[in-house]
N, C-alpha and C positions, 0 to 999 in steps of 0.2 A: 504495499500501499504506499503510496506515496502522497506526500502532502502539497498543498499550493505553493506557492514561490512566496518569499517573505523579506523583508529587509530586517536589518538589525535593529534593535531598538534603541541603539546609540545613533541612529541617523536624524539627524534633527530635521522636524517640520518636513519629512518625508523628503529631505536629501537625495540626491543622486548616490548611488553607494552598489555595493554588488545585494545579489539578493541568491538565496539559496532554497533548495528545493530537497527536505530531506527524506530519506528512504533507510528502511533497515538496513540494508547491505549497501548504501552506496549516499551521496551528498552532492547534487549539482550544483553549480555554483555559475553563476553569470552576471554581466555588468547591467545594471538598470536601465542605461542610457541607449541601450544598443543590445537587447535581448533577442533581435533579430539574427545577431550575429552565433549564438548558440550558445553552449554552456562547456563547462568543464568536470567531469565527473571523479568523484575523492570515494575510495573506500570507507566503509564506516569506520574502520578502525583508525583510518588517518585523520578524518574527518573529528573523530571524537579527541586523538593527539592534541590536533592543531586548536579545538577550541580550549583542552584543560591550560594548554602555554598560555593562550590568551586569558585565561580567568586568571592565571599566575602571574602574568606581566614577564613571563619567560621570552616573550618576543617582542 
């Protein structure tokens, strides 16, 4: 089951940024200004590791 595209809660006033669509096995990421250009797919384990690093300010 795939969710709808969503922006980060840190996107001020709907500003342009990346959008994410998460799935149990992967996460798709795209540019909100150019969604017609496609997306990049990351395995769920890599996406989870990335989010963990962001939350702990490792990045």
